[in-house]
C-alpha positions as CSV (number, residue, x, y, z in Angstrom):
1,M,104.0,104.2,83.8
2,H,107.1,103.6,81.6
3,T,109.8,104.5,84.1
4,K,110.1,102.9,87.5
5,S,108.6,105.2,90.1
6,W,108.5,105.3,93.9
7,A,106.0,106.9,96.3
8,R,105.8,107.6,100.0
9,L,103.2,109.3,102.2
10,R,103.4,113.1,102.3
11,V,100.7,113.4,104.9
12,D,100.4,111.7,108.3
13,V,97.5,109.2,107.8
14,D,96.8,105.7,108.8
15,C,96.5,103.6,105.7
16,G,98.7,100.5,106.3
17,L,101.9,102.0,105.1
18,R,105.0,102.9,107.0
19,R,105.6,106.6,107.3
20,G,108.9,107.5,105.6
21,G,108.9,104.2,103.6
22,W,109.1,104.3,99.8
23,Y,106.9,101.9,97.8
24,E,107.2,100.9,94.2
25,A,104.5,102.6,92.1
26,L,103.0,100.1,89.8
27,S,100.7,102.5,88.0
28,A,99.5,106.1,88.5
29,G,96.4,107.9,87.3
30,E,95.1,111.3,88.0
31,E,93.2,110.2,91.1
32,E,94.7,106.9,92.1
33,L,98.1,105.4,92.6
34,T,98.7,101.6,92.7
35,L,101.6,100.6,95.0
36,A,103.4,97.3,95.6
37,V,102.8,96.7,99.3
38,H,104.2,93.4,100.7
39,G,104.4,92.1,97.1
40,R,100.7,92.8,96.3
41,P,99.1,95.8,94.4
42,K,97.2,98.2,96.6
43,V,95.3,101.3,95.4
44,F,95.5,104.6,97.2
45,P,94.3,108.2,96.5
46,R,97.2,109.9,94.7
47,N,97.0,113.2,96.5
48,I,98.4,111.9,99.7
49,F,101.7,110.8,98.1
50,E,105.0,112.2,97.0
51,V,106.1,110.4,93.8
52,S,109.6,110.2,92.5
53,T,111.5,108.5,89.7
54,A,114.7,108.6,91.7
55,G,114.8,105.5,93.8
56,P,115.2,105.9,97.6
57,S,118.8,105.9,98.7
58,R,119.0,107.4,102.2
59,W,117.4,106.7,105.5
60,T,114.3,108.8,106.2
61,I,113.9,110.3,109.7
62,V,110.4,110.2,111.1
63,S,109.9,112.2,114.2
64,Q,106.7,111.8,116.2
65,A,104.2,110.2,113.9
66,G,100.6,111.1,114.4
67,N,99.5,107.6,115.4
68,Q,101.2,107.8,118.8
69,S,98.7,105.6,120.5
70,Q,99.2,102.8,117.9
71,I,103.0,102.5,117.9
72,P,105.2,101.1,120.7
73,Q,106.6,103.6,123.2
74,R,110.2,103.2,122.0
75,W,109.3,104.5,118.5
76,R,107.3,107.6,119.6
77,D,110.3,110.0,119.8
78,G,111.3,109.2,116.3
79,Y,113.0,106.5,114.2
80,A,114.6,106.0,110.8
81,V,113.1,104.1,107.8
82,C,115.4,102.1,105.5
83,P,115.4,103.1,101.9
84,S,115.7,99.5,100.7
85,C,113.3,97.4,102.8
86,N,111.3,100.0,104.9
87,W,112.6,98.5,108.1
88,R,112.0,100.9,111.1
89,Q,115.1,101.4,113.3
90,L,115.8,103.4,116.4
91,L,118.2,106.2,116.3
92,F,121.2,106.5,118.7
93,G,122.9,109.8,118.4
94,K,123.1,111.4,114.9
95,P,125.0,109.0,112.7
96,N,125.9,109.9,109.1
97,R,125.4,106.3,107.9
98,M,123.5,103.3,109.4
99,L,123.5,99.6,108.8
100,C,119.9,98.3,108.4
101,E,119.0,95.5,110.9
102,G,116.4,94.3,108.4
103,C,118.3,93.9,105.1
104,Y,121.9,94.5,106.3
105,Q,122.7,97.2,103.8
106,E,124.3,100.5,104.8
107,F,123.0,103.9,103.7
108,E,123.5,107.6,104.5
109,V,121.0,109.2,106.8
110,N,118.9,112.1,105.4
111,W,119.2,114.6,108.2
112,D,118.6,117.5,105.8
113,E,114.9,116.5,105.3
114,L,112.2,117.2,107.8
115,Y,109.8,114.4,106.8
116,L,106.2,115.3,107.7
117,N,107.3,118.1,110.0
118,A,106.4,120.9,107.6
119,G,102.6,120.3,107.7
């Protein structure tokens, strides 16, 4: 890959990645995608990802992830994922912008996108 690319899950599966989080794509083939996960390369099937050359710039809203039994109760009704560090943060109201408690950067919230709700 010549241009920097980013990828995030487009299906609700348990594979060690945060739903709504964007990960740097290190390489992409027809069948596989290698992502930087916690600073290490990890290979995944390409067909479960959305890939973009535009870097993430807004909070992703995740409502009711499929792994309800594996996440703490407070996250089950939905949360936001930081576009910079993939920090998961609770939502209070419907803010236009939020400050990340993980990396202390502020970003717009992507309320227009229904992440993982269309499937």
